[in-house]
C-alpha positions as CSV (number, residue, x, y, z in Angstrom):
1,X,-0.1,-218.7,124.0
2,X,2.9,-220.8,123.7
3,X,6.1,-220.0,121.4
4,X,5.0,-223.0,119.5
5,X,3.2,-222.0,115.8
6,X,-0.5,-222.0,116.5
7,X,-2.9,-224.2,114.4
8,X,-4.3,-221.9,111.8
9,X,-8.0,-222.3,111.4
10,X,-10.2,-221.9,108.4
11,X,-14.2,-222.2,108.9
12,X,-16.3,-223.2,106.3
13,X,-20.1,-222.2,106.9
14,X,-20.0,-219.0,109.4
15,X,-23.3,-219.9,111.0
16,X,-23.6,-219.4,114.9
17,X,-22.1,-222.4,115.5
18,X,-19.3,-221.4,114.0
19,X,-19.1,-218.0,116.1
20,X,-19.3,-220.3,119.0
21,X,-16.5,-222.1,117.9
22,X,-14.4,-218.9,116.8
23,X,-14.7,-217.9,120.5
24,X,-13.2,-221.5,121.6
25,X,-10.1,-220.6,119.1
26,X,-9.8,-217.0,120.6
27,X,-9.8,-218.9,123.9
28,X,-7.4,-221.9,122.8
29,X,-3.9,-222.2,123.6
30,X,-3.0,-224.1,120.3
31,X,-5.5,-222.4,118.0
32,X,-6.0,-219.1,115.7
33,X,-8.5,-218.3,113.5
34,X,-6.9,-216.7,110.0
35,X,-10.2,-217.3,107.6
36,X,-13.5,-217.7,106.8
37,X,-15.3,-219.4,103.9
38,X,-18.2,-218.3,102.4
39,X,-20.7,-218.2,99.2
40,X,-22.3,-214.7,100.7
41,X,-18.8,-212.8,101.5
42,X,-20.7,-209.3,101.3
43,X,-23.5,-210.4,103.9
44,X,-23.8,-207.5,106.6
45,X,-22.6,-208.6,109.7
46,X,-20.6,-211.6,108.1
47,X,-16.9,-210.1,110.0
48,X,-19.1,-210.3,113.5
49,X,-17.7,-212.7,116.0
50,X,-14.5,-213.7,113.7
51,X,-12.3,-210.7,114.5
52,X,-9.3,-210.7,112.9
53,X,-10.2,-213.3,110.1
54,X,-10.3,-212.8,106.5
55,X,-13.3,-213.2,104.5
56,X,-12.2,-215.7,101.6
57,X,-15.2,-216.0,98.9
58,X,-16.2,-219.7,98.4
59,X,-15.4,-223.1,99.9
60,X,-13.2,-223.8,97.7
61,X,-10.9,-220.9,97.8
62,X,-10.3,-221.4,101.7
63,X,-9.4,-225.0,101.0
64,X,-7.1,-223.9,98.3
65,X,-5.2,-221.3,101.0
66,X,-2.0,-222.2,102.5
67,X,-2.3,-220.6,105.1
68,X,-5.0,-222.6,106.4
69,X,-3.8,-225.6,108.2
70,X,-7.3,-227.0,109.6
71,X,-10.7,-226.4,108.3
72,X,-14.1,-226.8,111.1
73,X,-17.1,-227.7,109.0
74,X,-19.9,-226.0,110.3
75,X,-22.2,-226.2,106.8
76,X,-25.8,-227.9,107.2
77,X,-25.5,-231.4,107.9
78,X,-26.2,-232.4,104.3
79,X,-23.0,-230.6,103.7
80,X,-20.7,-232.2,106.4
81,X,-19.2,-235.7,104.6
82,X,-18.8,-233.7,101.2
83,X,-16.9,-230.3,102.5
84,X,-15.0,-232.8,104.8
85,X,-13.5,-235.1,102.4
86,X,-13.0,-232.2,99.8
87,X,-10.6,-230.5,103.3
88,X,-9.2,-233.8,103.5
89,X,-8.1,-234.3,99.5
90,X,-6.8,-230.8,99.9
91,X,-4.4,-232.4,102.5
92,X,-6.1,-230.2,105.4
93,X,-7.0,-231.8,109.0
94,X,-10.7,-231.3,109.6
95,X,-13.1,-230.9,112.4
96,X,-16.6,-231.9,111.4
97,X,-19.8,-230.2,113.3
98,X,-21.8,-233.1,114.7
99,X,-23.1,-235.5,113.0
100,X,-19.6,-235.6,110.7
101,X,-22.1,-237.7,108.6
102,X,-26.0,-238.5,107.8
103,X,-24.9,-242.1,108.4
104,X,-22.1,-244.2,109.8
105,X,-21.7,-245.1,106.0
106,X,-20.7,-241.4,105.1
107,X,-18.4,-241.7,108.4
108,X,-16.7,-244.2,107.4
109,X,-15.7,-242.7,104.0
110,X,-14.6,-239.6,105.7
111,X,-12.4,-241.6,107.9
112,X,-11.1,-243.7,104.8
113,X,-10.1,-240.5,102.9
114,X,-8.2,-239.1,106.1
115,X,-6.5,-242.2,106.4
116,X,-5.3,-242.3,103.1
117,X,-4.2,-239.0,103.3
118,X,-2.6,-239.1,106.9
119,X,-4.4,-236.1,108.4
120,X,-6.9,-235.0,111.3
121,X,-10.1,-236.0,111.4
122,X,-12.6,-235.3,114.4
123,X,-16.6,-235.4,114.9
124,X,-17.0,-232.2,117.3
125,X,-18.9,-233.3,120.4
126,X,-17.3,-230.5,122.4
127,X,-18.7,-231.3,126.3
128,X,-16.6,-234.6,125.3
129,X,-13.2,-232.7,125.9
130,X,-14.5,-230.8,128.7
131,X,-13.1,-232.0,132.5
132,X,-16.5,-232.3,133.5
133,X,-17.0,-235.5,131.7
134,X,-13.6,-237.1,132.9
135,X,-14.8,-236.6,136.4
136,X,-18.1,-238.4,135.7
137,X,-16.2,-241.2,134.1
138,X,-14.0,-241.5,137.1
139,X,-16.8,-241.5,139.6
140,X,-18.4,-244.4,137.5
141,X,-15.6,-246.3,138.0
142,X,-14.7,-245.7,141.4
143,X,-17.8,-247.5,142.1
144,X,-19.6,-244.0,143.4
145,X,-22.9,-245.1,143.4
146,X,-22.0,-248.7,142.5
147,X,-23.6,-250.7,140.0
148,X,-24.7,-249.4,137.1
149,X,-28.0,-250.2,136.1
150,X,-29.9,-247.4,134.0
151,X,-29.1,-244.3,132.1
152,X,-31.4,-241.7,131.4
153,X,-30.6,-238.5,129.6
154,X,-32.0,-236.0,126.9
155,X,-31.4,-233.2,124.7
156,X,-34.6,-231.4,123.7
157,X,-35.6,-227.8,123.2
158,X,-38.7,-226.0,121.8
159,X,-38.9,-224.2,118.4
160,X,-42.3,-223.4,119.5
161,X,-44.1,-223.4,115.9
162,X,-43.4,-225.3,113.0
163,X,-40.8,-223.2,110.7
164,X,-40.9,-224.6,106.9
165,X,-38.2,-222.9,105.9
166,X,-35.7,-223.6,108.9
167,X,-33.8,-225.8,108.5
168,X,-34.5,-227.9,111.7
169,X,-37.6,-228.6,110.0
170,X,-36.1,-228.9,106.8
171,X,-36.2,-232.8,105.4
172,X,-34.0,-232.1,102.7
173,X,-31.6,-230.7,105.2
174,X,-31.7,-233.8,107.3
175,X,-33.9,-231.7,109.9
176,X,-35.4,-232.7,113.0
177,X,-33.8,-234.2,116.4
178,X,-32.2,-237.5,115.8
179,X,-29.1,-235.9,113.7
180,X,-29.3,-232.7,115.7
181,X,-29.2,-233.1,119.0
182,X,-29.6,-237.1,119.5
183,X,-26.2,-237.8,119.1
184,X,-25.6,-236.3,122.6
185,X,-27.2,-238.5,124.8
186,X,-26.7,-241.6,122.7
187,X,-23.0,-240.8,122.8
188,X,-22.7,-240.0,126.9
189,X,-25.0,-243.3,126.9
190,X,-22.1,-245.6,125.5
191,X,-19.1,-243.6,127.3
192,X,-20.9,-244.5,130.9
193,X,-21.7,-248.1,129.7
194,X,-18.2,-248.5,128.7
195,X,-16.7,-247.0,131.9
196,X,-19.1,-249.6,133.9
197,X,-17.1,-251.8,131.8
198,X,-13.6,-250.8,131.7
199,X,-14.1,-249.4,127.9
200,X,-14.0,-246.4,126.6
201,X,-17.1,-246.9,125.0
202,X,-19.5,-249.7,125.1
203,X,-22.0,-250.7,122.1
204,X,-25.4,-251.3,122.4
205,X,-26.9,-255.1,121.5
206,X,-30.0,-253.4,121.0
207,X,-31.9,-250.6,119.5
208,X,-35.2,-249.3,119.4
209,X,-36.8,-246.5,119.2
210,X,-39.9,-243.8,118.5
211,X,-40.6,-240.7,117.4
212,X,-43.0,-238.1,116.1
213,X,-42.5,-237.4,112.8
214,X,-44.0,-233.2,112.1
215,X,-45.5,-232.1,108.6
216,X,-42.3,-231.9,106.9
217,X,-41.1,-235.8,107.6
218,X,-38.5,-235.0,110.1
219,X,-38.6,-236.3,114.0
220,X,-40.0,-233.4,116.0
221,X,-39.5,-235.2,119.3
222,X,-37.9,-238.9,120.1
223,X,-37.1,-241.8,122.4
224,X,-35.2,-244.8,122.3
225,X,-33.9,-247.5,124.5
226,X,-30.1,-249.1,124.4
227,X,-29.6,-252.5,125.9
228,X,-25.9,-252.8,126.6
229,X,-24.6,-256.7,127.1
230,X,-23.4,-255.9,130.3
231,X,-27.4,-255.4,131.3
232,X,-27.2,-251.9,131.4
233,X,-30.6,-250.0,129.9
234,X,-30.1,-246.6,128.4
235,X,-33.5,-244.1,127.8
236,X,-32.8,-241.4,126.0
237,X,-34.9,-239.0,124.2
238,X,-34.2,-235.4,121.5
239,X,-36.7,-233.0,120.6
240,X,-37.3,-230.0,118.6
241,X,-40.7,-229.4,119.7
242,X,-40.8,-230.4,123.1
243,X,-39.0,-228.7,126.3
244,X,-37.3,-231.3,128.0
245,X,-35.2,-231.0,131.6
246,X,-31.9,-232.0,129.6
247,X,-30.5,-233.9,132.8
248,X,-27.6,-236.8,132.4
249,X,-29.3,-239.5,135.2
250,X,-27.1,-242.7,136.0
251,X,-28.9,-244.9,138.3
252,X,-26.8,-247.6,140.7
253,X,-27.3,-250.5,142.1
254,X,-26.6,-247.6,145.5
255,X,-27.6,-244.5,144.6
256,X,-27.6,-242.6,141.2
257,X,-25.6,-239.5,139.7
258,X,-27.3,-236.1,138.4
259,X,-26.1,-233.5,136.2
260,X,-27.8,-230.6,135.1
261,X,-27.6,-228.9,131.7
262,X,-24.8,-231.6,131.2
263,X,-23.9,-230.8,127.6
264,X,-23.0,-227.1,128.4
265,X,-20.7,-228.6,131.5
266,X,-19.8,-225.7,133.3
267,X,-20.5,-222.7,130.3
268,X,-19.7,-221.7,127.4
269,X,-16.8,-219.1,129.2
270,X,-16.1,-221.2,132.0
271,X,-17.7,-221.9,135.5
272,X,-18.3,-224.2,138.0
273,X,-20.4,-227.5,136.8
274,X,-22.0,-229.5,140.1
275,X,-22.7,-233.3,139.7
276,X,-24.8,-234.3,142.2
277,X,-24.3,-237.8,144.1
278,X,-28.0,-239.3,145.8
279,X,-27.9,-242.2,148.0
280,X,-31.2,-242.0,149.5
281,X,-31.5,-239.0,151.5
282,X,-28.2,-238.2,151.3
283,X,-26.6,-235.9,148.7
284,X,-23.0,-234.8,148.0
285,X,-22.3,-232.1,145.2
286,X,-19.0,-232.6,143.6
287,X,-18.0,-229.3,141.7
288,X,-15.9,-228.9,138.7
289,X,-14.5,-225.4,138.8
290,X,-13.1,-224.6,135.3
291,X,-12.3,-221.2,133.6
292,X,-11.7,-222.4,130.3
293,X,-14.5,-221.9,127.2
294,X,-16.1,-224.9,126.3
295,X,-15.3,-225.1,122.6
296,X,-11.7,-224.3,123.7
297,X,-11.1,-227.9,125.4
298,X,-11.7,-229.2,121.6
299,X,-9.7,-227.1,119.5
300,X,-7.0,-227.8,121.8
301,X,-7.5,-231.6,121.6
302,X,-7.6,-231.3,118.3
303,X,-4.6,-229.5,118.2
304,X,-2.8,-231.8,120.1
305,X,-3.4,-234.5,118.0
306,X,-2.4,-232.6,114.8
307,X,1.1,-231.7,116.6
308,X,1.4,-235.2,117.2
309,X,0.9,-237.1,113.9
310,X,-2.4,-238.6,115.3
311,X,-5.3,-238.5,112.8
312,X,-8.3,-238.6,115.5
313,X,-8.9,-237.5,119.2
314,X,-7.6,-239.3,122.3
315,X,-9.9,-240.4,124.8
316,X,-12.4,-239.0,126.0
317,X,-13.2,-237.3,122.8
318,X,-14.8,-239.1,119.8
319,X,-12.3,-241.6,118.0
320,X,-13.1,-242.8,114.8
321,X,-14.4,-246.0,115.9
322,X,-16.5,-244.2,118.6
323,X,-17.8,-241.6,115.9
324,X,-18.6,-244.8,113.7
325,X,-20.5,-246.3,116.5
326,X,-22.5,-243.5,117.7
327,X,-23.9,-242.9,114.2
328,X,-24.6,-246.7,113.9
329,X,-26.7,-246.1,116.8
330,X,-28.6,-243.0,115.3
331,X,-28.8,-244.9,111.9
332,X,-30.8,-247.9,113.9
333,X,-33.0,-245.4,115.4
334,X,-34.1,-243.4,112.7
335,X,-34.6,-246.7,110.7
336,X,-36.9,-248.0,113.5
337,X,-38.8,-244.7,113.3
338,X,-39.1,-245.3,109.5
339,X,-37.0,-241.9,109.0
340,X,-35.3,-241.5,105.6
341,X,-34.5,-237.9,104.7
342,X,-35.4,-236.6,100.7
343,X,-31.7,-235.7,100.6
344,X,-30.6,-239.6,100.8
345,X,-32.9,-240.8,98.3
346,X,-32.1,-241.6,94.3
347,X,-34.0,-238.4,93.2
348,X,-32.2,-236.3,95.3
349,X,-28.8,-238.2,96.1
350,X,-27.6,-238.0,92.4
351,X,-23.8,-237.0,93.3
352,X,-21.2,-239.0,94.8
353,X,-20.2,-238.2,98.1
354,X,-18.0,-235.5,97.4
355,X,-20.4,-233.8,95.5
356,X,-19.1,-234.7,92.2
357,X,-20.8,-236.1,88.8
358,X,-19.9,-240.3,88.7
359,X,-18.1,-240.9,85.8
360,X,-16.8,-244.2,84.8
361,X,-12.5,-245.0,85.4
362,X,-10.3,-247.2,84.2
363,X,-8.2,-248.8,87.2
364,X,-10.0,-251.9,87.5
365,X,-9.3,-254.4,84.6
366,X,-11.5,-255.9,82.4
367,X,-11.3,-259.4,80.3
368,X,-13.7,-260.8,77.7
369,X,-16.1,-263.3,79.3
370,X,-17.3,-266.3,77.0
371,X,-20.6,-265.5,75.8
372,X,-20.4,-261.9,76.7
373,X,-20.6,-259.0,74.2
374,X,-19.0,-256.6,76.4
375,X,-15.7,-256.7,78.4
376,X,-16.8,-257.2,82.3
377,X,-14.3,-256.1,85.0
378,X,-12.0,-258.8,86.5
379,X,-14.3,-258.6,90.0
380,X,-18.3,-258.4,90.3
381,X,-19.7,-256.2,92.8
382,X,-22.5,-257.8,95.4
383,X,-24.1,-255.1,97.5
384,X,-27.0,-256.7,99.1
385,X,-25.8,-255.9,102.8
386,X,-26.5,-252.1,102.2
387,X,-29.7,-250.8,104.1
388,X,-30.9,-248.3,101.2
389,X,-29.9,-245.9,98.6
390,X,-27.6,-243.6,100.3
391,X,-25.3,-246.2,102.0
392,X,-25.6,-248.5,98.5
393,X,-24.3,-245.9,96.7
394,X,-21.4,-245.0,98.4
395,X,-19.9,-248.3,96.9
396,X,-21.5,-248.4,93.6
397,X,-20.2,-244.9,93.0
398,X,-16.7,-246.2,94.1
399,X,-16.7,-249.3,92.1
400,X,-17.8,-247.8,89.1
401,X,-15.3,-244.8,88.9
402,X,-12.5,-247.4,89.6
403,X,-13.6,-249.0,86.5
404,X,-15.7,-251.7,87.9
405,X,-18.9,-252.5,85.4
406,X,-20.0,-256.0,86.6
407,X,-22.6,-255.6,89.2
408,X,-24.4,-259.0,90.8
409,X,-27.9,-259.2,91.6
410,X,-31.1,-261.0,92.7
411,X,-34.3,-261.5,93.1
412,X,-34.3,-262.6,96.6
413,X,-31.9,-260.5,98.2
414,X,-33.0,-258.3,100.3
415,X,-36.5,-259.2,99.3
416,X,-36.1,-257.4,96.1
417,X,-34.1,-254.6,97.9
418,X,-31.0,-254.8,96.2
419,X,-32.3,-254.6,92.5
420,X,-33.8,-251.5,93.2
421,X,-31.0,-249.9,94.7
422,X,-29.3,-251.0,91.5
423,X,-32.0,-249.7,89.3
424,X,-32.3,-246.3,91.0
425,X,-28.4,-245.9,91.1
426,X,-27.9,-246.7,87.0
427,X,-31.0,-244.0,86.4
428,X,-29.5,-241.4,88.9
429,X,-26.3,-241.5,87.9
430,X,-27.5,-241.7,83.8
431,X,-24.7,-244.8,83.7
432,X,-25.0,-245.9,79.8
433,X,-26.9,-249.4,80.3
434,X,-24.4,-250.7,77.1
435,X,-21.5,-250.2,79.8
436,X,-22.9,-252.4,82.3
437,X,-22.7,-256.3,82.8
438,X,-25.5,-256.9,85.0
439,X,-26.3,-260.1,86.7
440,X,-29.4,-261.5,87.3
441,X,-30.8,-264.7,89.2
442,X,-34.1,-266.3,89.8
443,X,-35.9,-269.2,91.1
444,X,-34.2,-269.7,94.2
445,X,-35.8,-272.3,96.9
446,X,-38.2,-273.1,97.6
447,X,-40.0,-271.5,94.5
448,X,-37.3,-273.1,92.2
449,X,-39.7,-274.4,89.3
450,X,-39.4,-273.5,86.1
451,X,-42.5,-271.3,85.4
452,X,-40.7,-268.7,88.5
453,X,-38.3,-267.8,86.1
454,X,-40.6,-265.6,83.8
455,X,-42.5,-264.0,86.3
456,X,-39.6,-263.1,88.9
457,X,-37.9,-261.6,85.5
458,X,-40.7,-259.4,85.5
459,X,-40.6,-258.1,88.8
460,X,-36.5,-257.8,88.4
461,X,-36.3,-256.1,85.3
462,X,-39.0,-253.4,86.6
463,X,-36.5,-252.8,89.7
464,X,-33.4,-253.0,87.7
465,X,-35.4,-250.1,85.3
466,X,-33.7,-252.2,82.4
467,X,-35.6,-254.1,79.7
468,X,-32.4,-257.2,80.2
469,X,-29.5,-258.7,82.0
470,X,-26.4,-259.8,80.4
471,X,-26.2,-263.3,82.3
472,X,-28.7,-264.9,84.7
473,X,-28.5,-267.4,86.8
474,X,-31.3,-270.4,88.1
475,X,-30.2,-269.3,91.9
476,X,-30.8,-273.1,93.2
477,X,-31.5,-276.4,91.3
478,X,-34.5,-278.5,91.8
479,X,-33.8,-282.2,91.5
480,X,-37.4,-283.1,91.3
481,X,-37.9,-281.3,88.4
482,X,-36.5,-282.5,85.1
483,X,-33.7,-280.1,83.7
484,X,-34.9,-279.9,80.1
485,X,-37.8,-277.8,81.8
486,X,-35.6,-275.5,83.2
487,X,-33.5,-274.9,79.9
488,X,-36.9,-274.6,78.0
489,X,-37.7,-271.6,80.9
490,X,-34.2,-270.0,79.7
491,X,-34.1,-270.7,76.4
492,X,-37.4,-268.8,76.1
493,X,-36.1,-265.6,77.8
494,X,-33.2,-265.9,75.5
495,X,-35.5,-265.9,72.7
496,X,-37.1,-262.7,74.0
497,X,-34.4,-260.6,74.5
498,X,-34.5,-260.3,78.1
499,X,-31.4,-262.4,78.5
500,X,-28.8,-261.0,75.9
501,X,-25.9,-262.8,77.3
502,X,-25.4,-266.3,78.9
503,X,-27.2,-268.2,82.0
504,X,-26.9,-271.1,83.8
505,X,-26.8,-272.5,86.9
506,X,-25.9,-271.0,90.6
507,X,-25.1,-274.1,93.3
508,X,-25.7,-276.6,90.4
509,X,-23.7,-279.8,90.3
510,X,-21.4,-280.9,87.7
511,X,-23.9,-283.6,86.1
512,X,-26.7,-281.8,86.5
513,X,-24.6,-279.0,84.2
514,X,-23.9,-281.5,81.8
515,X,-27.3,-283.1,81.3
516,X,-29.3,-279.4,81.1
517,X,-26.0,-278.5,78.1
518,X,-27.1,-282.0,76.5
519,X,-30.6,-281.3,76.7
520,X,-30.3,-278.1,75.0
521,X,-28.0,-279.4,72.1
522,X,-30.5,-282.6,71.4
523,X,-33.2,-280.4,71.3
524,X,-31.7,-277.0,69.6
525,X,-32.2,-274.4,72.8
526,X,-29.7,-272.1,74.2
527,X,-27.7,-273.8,76.4
528,X,-26.2,-273.0,80.0
529,X,-22.8,-271.6,79.6
530,X,-22.2,-269.7,82.8
531,X,-22.0,-271.3,86.1
532,X,-22.0,-269.1,90.0
533,X,-20.8,-271.5,92.7
534,X,-18.3,-271.1,95.6
535,X,-14.7,-271.0,94.9
536,X,-12.2,-269.9,96.6
537,X,-8.6,-271.0,97.9
538,X,-9.7,-272.3,100.6
539,X,-12.3,-275.5,100.3
540,X,-15.9,-275.1,101.8
541,X,-16.3,-278.5,104.2
542,X,-20.1,-277.4,104.7
543,X,-22.5,-275.4,102.7
544,X,-22.7,-271.9,104.3
545,X,-26.7,-272.0,103.6
546,X,-28.9,-274.7,102.4
547,X,-28.5,-275.8,98.8
548,X,-25.0,-274.5,98.1
549,X,-22.7,-276.0,96.0
550,X,-18.8,-275.2,96.1
551,X,-16.4,-275.9,93.0
552,X,-13.3,-275.6,94.6
553,X,-12.1,-279.3,94.8
554,X,-9.6,-280.7,92.4
555,X,-12.6,-282.3,90.6
556,X,-14.1,-279.2,89.7
557,X,-11.3,-277.5,89.1
558,X,-10.6,-280.3,86.5
559,X,-14.3,-279.5,84.9
560,X,-14.2,-276.1,84.8
561,X,-10.6,-276.3,82.6
562,X,-12.1,-279.0,80.3
563,X,-15.0,-276.5,79.7
564,X,-13.8,-273.4,80.3
565,X,-17.3,-272.4,81.6
566,X,-17.0,-269.2,83.4
567,X,-17.6,-269.6,87.1
568,X,-19.1,-266.2,88.6
569,X,-17.7,-267.5,92.2
570,X,-19.5,-265.9,95.5
571,X,-17.8,-266.3,98.6
572,X,-14.3,-266.4,96.9
573,X,-12.2,-264.8,99.6
574,X,-13.5,-267.4,102.4
575,X,-15.7,-264.9,103.8
576,X,-13.0,-264.0,106.8
577,X,-10.9,-267.2,106.6
578,X,-7.9,-265.5,105.5
579,X,-8.4,-262.6,107.8
580,X,-7.3,-262.0,111.6
581,X,-10.9,-263.4,112.5
582,X,-9.7,-266.8,111.8
583,X,-7.4,-269.1,113.1
584,X,-6.7,-272.7,114.5
585,X,-7.1,-271.0,118.0
586,X,-10.0,-268.9,117.0
587,X,-13.5,-270.7,118.0
588,X,-15.8,-267.9,118.8
589,X,-17.5,-267.4,114.8
590,X,-19.2,-270.4,114.3
591,X,-19.9,-270.1,110.8
592,X,-16.6,-269.9,110.2
593,X,-15.4,-273.3,112.2
594,X,-17.7,-274.7,110.4
595,X,-17.4,-274.3,106.9
596,X,-13.7,-273.9,106.6
597,X,-11.8,-274.8,109.5
598,X,-9.6,-277.9,108.1
599,X,-5.8,-278.7,108.3
600,X,-5.7,-278.7,105.0
601,X,-7.7,-274.7,104.6
602,X,-5.3,-274.0,107.8
603,X,-2.1,-275.6,105.7
604,X,-3.0,-273.0,102.6
605,X,-3.9,-270.3,104.9
606,X,-0.3,-270.5,106.0
607,X,1.0,-270.1,102.6
608,X,-1.1,-267.2,101.7
609,X,0.4,-265.8,104.8
610,X,4.1,-266.6,103.6
611,X,3.4,-265.0,100.4
612,X,1.5,-262.1,101.5
613,X,4.5,-261.4,103.9
614,X,7.2,-261.7,100.5
615,X,4.6,-259.4,98.4
616,X,4.2,-257.2,101.5
617,X,0.3,-257.5,100.9
618,X,-2.3,-259.2,103.3
619,X,-3.4,-262.5,102.8
620,X,-7.2,-261.5,101.8
621,X,-5.1,-260.0,98.7
622,X,-3.3,-263.4,98.3
623,X,-6.9,-265.5,98.2
624,X,-8.3,-263.0,95.7
625,X,-5.2,-263.6,93.7
626,X,-5.4,-267.2,93.4
627,X,-9.1,-266.9,92.3
628,X,-8.2,-264.7,89.7
629,X,-5.5,-266.7,88.2
630,X,-7.1,-269.8,87.3
631,X,-6.3,-271.4,83.9
632,X,-10.2,-271.2,83.2
633,X,-12.3,-268.2,84.0
634,X,-13.6,-267.4,87.4
635,X,-14.8,-264.3,88.6
636,X,-14.9,-263.2,91.9
637,X,-17.8,-261.7,93.4
638,X,-16.8,-259.7,96.0
639,X,-19.1,-257.8,98.9
640,X,-17.6,-254.9,100.7
641,X,-19.6,-253.3,103.3
642,X,-17.3,-249.9,103.3
643,X,-15.1,-248.3,100.5
644,X,-12.4,-249.2,102.5
645,X,-13.5,-252.7,102.0
646,X,-13.7,-252.2,98.5
647,X,-10.4,-250.4,97.8
648,X,-8.6,-253.7,99.8
649,X,-10.3,-255.9,97.6
650,X,-9.4,-254.0,94.3
651,X,-6.2,-253.3,95.3
652,X,-5.2,-257.2,94.8
653,X,-6.3,-256.8,91.2
654,X,-2.3,-255.8,90.7
655,X,-1.1,-258.8,92.2
656,X,0.1,-261.4,88.8
657,X,0.4,-264.9,90.6
658,X,2.6,-267.6,88.4
659,X,1.3,-271.2,87.9
660,X,4.1,-272.0,89.9
661,X,2.8,-269.7,93.1
662,X,-0.7,-271.2,92.4
663,X,0.4,-275.0,92.9
664,X,2.2,-273.9,96.0
665,X,-0.7,-272.4,97.6
666,X,-2.9,-275.2,96.9
667,X,0.1,-278.1,97.4
């Protein structure tokens, strides 16, 4: 131990792995165990294995303890994200036992909180910090077996029989092999593929999985094949009901590397790790002698990062990007075998990620939109990108808690998944329906016909778990159908009370909107009073999708200004054009190049960059502020994929551009 003040560790969840980690702290160079947080402080034998540590009653009490610098989270998987975020918000550094979250979306939320708090957050894959891992990477990079072709590895054990009370068999505890031990073979495969490519890790371009789901619905044994962009194929497997050999095999063009019991390196208490290099009949053993305790390496790596003011592990530890990539592979693996835990469904996941009740906030300003009886947030949330309820609920919760109440859905998004997710979300959170402004859309091509509106709205309302929408759009136009037939169909839904606000056209032309309004006035029908076309600082040159209509040019702006019809604008931030993904010399993204690249748009982008620098913001913030600052009602539809992206977009809402700044941006 040095004279430097040790990192004072607390542990939440005093189980078996916590005792092993405590041994690591005891044999580390940088750490000292000072406290254990438990909900059952009177449990017999609790102090065993935690010598010298105070027993603190309750996890919250541990987080409030000023004598604790860093917290190791060792609860069951389902508590990792919640307690990691609570610890971060309490100002503690955190090391979370793998997996850091149930999904990459959970992990991203943790890292976002850690970034805001300025603390360290890491995922505890202990083998990654052991010198044996570094030696294997060195051998791969040196070409010891030539060009790497195939990686085979497993982490599997046999529990012997189904044990319904054990966490590994509990669906609601996210049991099974993939989350418990599957991340190990996935992690090392990505590291080896990365080493072969001269990178810290590499992401697979394809993941295909298979699994046996047992009687409780968890994976009892599972395998996956990962195909990497450099041609390497990895075969990984895990199990809780099958004893596997747990050998790491790296097969190259000139031989192979084999390491037995790889995950435990040279042993928990040190020893000799053996790496076998096999070329034909020749076998060479590379020994890694190490007296250090296995878990002490991650304690010291975390301690070094904390002392150095770093927020994440240095390589070969799991950086944030590494952890996110690892979990994305596991997400794909689970999706490919149909594995969803009960705790991820709306019936069980009724609180936010930090374990709190979802309550409306007021940070996002609201405005009165012509035709709507309720005030609506100045931006609308679209969320068609998410694979399931668990991932989407993170963003939905955050938007609502920030004060957002305007939500954008459509019959075709995710073949109805988006609508179903929203229905599950607002009912599971008990969000008052009269506080929500809900947008629906129907009659998308090729089913763009008036008679489809009622039929699709029947299904939409059932999925949305409501009996009305506040705004409704015909998702496309069909010029072969007289416009009056569309107006008649929408008017009928207004009279039925299933549209209780405004309706209009999404991707409709000015001419058809005017024709529809004239027909409604002549025939005593409800008139279209809203639009949902693209509008942004960058003018769309070529439709993103067939049938799309942009309303960003001067003729459209004059029309919108004269009629003051609200436009719920999609792709309002230019779909990446105002980020670093775009640039005059960046031609990799076909969509961005095709849709946005013109000298007129680049000139606007240049001015957005200049103004952003003057205001201390980002160009994409200026792009969003430009849309909101129009002299006619434009409501941007934003589609963040993470909480971080959501909060970044919402941070632009305090920018109030003057009319002069708006004209200057347009020039």
